[in-house]
N, C-alpha and C positions, 0 to 999 in steps of 0.2 A: 392493266395488264396483270395476268398472273404468273404467280413465279413459284418454283420450290424450291427450298436449302435445307436442304438435310433431309428430305422427305414431309417437310413443314411448308404447307402453302401461302399465300398469301396474295390479293390482291392492292396492285399500286399503281401510282399514276404516272403516267411517260413524263419522264425526266430524273425518275426516282434510283438512286443506283444500289448495286449490290448489298452493300455496306448499310445503308439506310434501311432497305428491305431488310433485312437481317435484324436491324434495331428494333423494328416495328416487333415482329416475333420476339424477340428475347432471350435469353438464357444462354445455354451453353454454347450454342451454333455461333454466336456472335463474335465475328472475327477481330483482335485486337488491333488497333489503330494508336501512333505512337505521333504522326504528325497531322492524321485528320482534326479539322476539329469545325462544326457543323456551324458555329457562329462566325468563322472568316472565310470568304469570299476566295476561291482559288486555292485551298489546302489540299493538301492529299497526292499522293503519287511519288511519294520521296523515300518513307522508310521501308516499304513493301511486307509490313508486318500482316496484313491484310489479306494476303492473299490467297486467293479461292480455286477452286477447280469448276470449270465449265462444262459437265457432261452433255448438256444439250442446248444446243445456242437459242433455237427459238422453233416454235409450230414453220413457221415459213422455212427457216435452216437448221435443222434436227442436226447437224454434224456437230462435232464438242468442239470449244478450242483448244488448241495442239500446246498451248502454255498457261502456265499459270497465269491469272490476271490479279490485279490491284485492285480490290472489291469496293475501294472509296473512289474511284474516279471511272470505274465501270458502268454504266448503263444498263438499266433492265431490258429485257425483250420480254414480249409477250410468250408464254410457255417455255419460258427458261428453265433448266432446271442446273441447280446447284450446289457442290459439295464443300462444306467446312469443316467442320469436325469431324466428321464420318469419313474422309481421306486421308491416308496415311501418306501418301505423294503432297499435300497440304501441311500435314505434321511437322513433316522431315522439314518442309522449306521452311517452316515458320523456324525449327529450330536455328537453320544456317543461318537465317536472318538474326536472329536473336544471337548467334556467335559473333556474329559479323559485327552487330552494334557493342558489346564487351570486349571488341579487340581492344579498343585506345580507354576504355572504360575504368578509373580506380575504382579500386575498394576501398571506397568512404562510406559505406552504409551505416559503421558507428558513429563514426562524426556528422555525417549529413544531415542536416534538417529536412531533407526532402524525405528521410527514412520513413516507414510505416505508410505512408501515400504516394510511393513513387509508382509511374506506369512501368518504369523498366522493372524494378523489381517484381513487380507483378507478370510482366512478361517471361523474365528468368525463371520465375519459380515453377510457369508451367511450361514453359517451352525452352528451359536452359540447359548446360550440358555440367555435366559434375567437374569435368575435367577442361584445359582448354587447349589451344596445338599451336597457340600463338608465342614465339619464342622471341621475336624480335622485340627493339624496347619501343615503349608505348613513347606515343607524341604527348607534353607536357607542354601548359600554358603556366605563366604567374596567374595569380587572382589580379582582377581589375577591377576598380572601382567604375561606376558607368555612372552615378549618380551619387544624391543623400541618400537614398533609401536602398536602394539594389547592389548585392555584390556579384559580379562575374565568375564565376568557377568553369571556364573555356574546357578544362579535362572532363569532364561528366556530360561535356552538350554533344548529343546525338545530330543536329545542325539539324531540326526536323522544321526550323524557320518559323514557326508558331509566333514569338515574338517580334522577328520583323514585320509581319504581316499585319499582327495588332496595332505595332504603330506607324502602317503607313492606311488603316483604316479606321483608327480614333483618334488618332491627331496630327497634326500639322507639323511640316518641317521635320521628319524623323533624321534623326542622329549615328543609327547603327545598323548594321547590317552586315552580309556574309562578305570577309576579307581574304584576299587570296584565292590562291586554286588548290582541286587535288587535294593530296591528305595534310597540305597546309592552311586547309580552307578553316575560317575561325570565326565567331561571333564577336565582333567588337564596333568598337565607336571612330570615327575620324579624328586623330588627332588627339585621341583620348578625351574625345570632348563630352560633358554632361550632359544625360537622360535627366530632365528637371522637369517636364511636361504635366499636367495636371491626373493623365491618366494611365502615366507609366508605370503603375503597379499590377496593371492586370498580367505584365508580363510575367510576373510570378505566377499568376493562376495558370496561364495556358501553358508553363513548360512544363514538359511531362518527366524532368528527370531535376537533379539538385544545383543544376548550371545555375539557375537566376535564384537567389534567394532573400530574404527581407529582413534589413540590417538591425531594425528593432526586434526582431524575432531570434536573433543567431544564436546558438547555443543557451537557450536561455530554458528551455524546455522541449521534452521526445513529445510528439502531438499524441502519442495514445496515455499519456498523463493527463492530458488537456480534455475537459468537457465540451461541445461545440452546441451553441443554441444558435438556433435562427432568432434574428433581431433587426428592427428596421428604426430608422430617425427621418425627419425630415431633411430632407438636401436639396439644395437647388443646382446642385452640378448633375447628379446624377440620380438612380433611383433608392437608394438608400436602403436596398434591402441587404442583407450581409449574413455572415456567421462568424458569430466570436467565439473565440476560442479559451474558454475559463479555467483557471486554476484556482478552486477556493472561490473567493469573491473578487480575485483579479484577472483583468483581460488580457491575455497573451500577447493576442492578434486579432486581426480583422481579415478575412480574405470574401471573397464574394461566393453566395452559393451555386454549391454544383449537383449535378444531375447524376445518374446512375452511372454516365461513363466518366466521368471524371471533368465535364464539361461545365462550365460558367453558365448559371442561367442569365444573367445579366452582369453586365462590365460595373464596375463601381470606380469612383474616383479616389484621389490619394488623401484628401481631408480627412475620408472615413475609414479609409485604412490605416492610416498610420496616425493621424493627429488625435482622433474619438476612443480613447483607450479608458474612459471612464465608465463605469457603468449605468451612471446617471444619463449616460448622453444617448441610452438605446434603449430600446422597450423590448424584452425577453420573449418571443410566444413562445419557447420552449423546444427541446432536445432537437438535434438533427437527426435525422435516420442516416446510418451508413449506405453509401451507395453500390460498396465494392468488399470482396473479403479480401480482407488485409489485417496486419499486427491491431489494429486501431478495434476491429470487431473481437477481440478476445474480450474485452472488457464490453461488449456493448449492453446497456443497462435499457434499452428501447425494445429489447426481445421479453416474452412472456418470461416471468420466473415462476417454475413450479415448486409446491412444497418440500423440504428437503426434512426424509425422516432420517432421526438419529439414533442407532440400537440401542438400548442398556448393556452394559456390562454384563448383565444374568445373562441375557440373549445371545451374543457372542460365543459367551463359553459353552452355551448349549449347544451353537455348532459347532464347537470345536471337537468338543466330545461327540457327536454324532458322525464327523469327519477320522475319528480316531476307532471307533466300532467298524469304519467300510475295510479298515487299511489290515490285511491278512495278518496274524500274531506268528511269531516265530515257531520254533518244533523245542527249542531249549526254553528252560527256566529263567527266566529275568530275577537279578538280582532286587532283594527289596529294599537294599540300600547302597544303589549306587555310589559309585565315588566320580569326584571330578577329577580328572584328568591335566 
């Protein structure tokens, strides 16, 4: 099927969603996604960040869709034409959704471990507004320990439910989920039961905000101070392919390898994530390329480095003399020995 998104066409297989087709094209037209995760079945359709405008339904029925649709759960049709980045209507809708997601979100970026690699930060940077219209009191929850390795900050949660789906699809006997209803809905465990399965650490990787953080890394270092390297080891529980974040010769934390859309390539076990912090435990493959524009990219050492030419003081003075000659001189004579006031 042929699909056109922002003027760029691509042929896709039946069953492909608009978001998947946009990711095949790549670039600025790819809609943001906070709840959709390609590795998790049934994800998507909750956050409404990926709204797009369908200006032509298909060749068989060219009528446009009257409302904006969520691209992560809307299938492509042959001849479909979609407006994403090029639509003012879509841009305004994404700004509204971003404002809605930030209603109860605290200003925790200065102390949050997710700062620098947070999808909500990237979303608010592109689509956020500088002022807020929310004057009511924000909902608050106490931090909760949901296991020996994971800290839950429900105040930052946007209820994308990725962590619930990870537990459903990777492990047995899920003990956490969405509790209560409406504006009281929150992620929690039943009767404060601990999450102690072998793949629970993947909840941290899939969380798009700082709601689920690594206790072994909390307040140790900012991510942009660490150097990420791809590494692997022989593991009998998972693939053993990870990204190790190093400060000098010390491994600060271990995460799954992520692609350009901040999704892990393969899930890893807790042994690799929390227990293997010695450099000798890993085979370092090389530096990891950054997948997104973020704070970390400011010191990206994987880009091409150009030679810097430093001018001598003599040449700098010559340039200043030329600038002085260009300035028109006044008609009255200047004092040859000016005094300081």
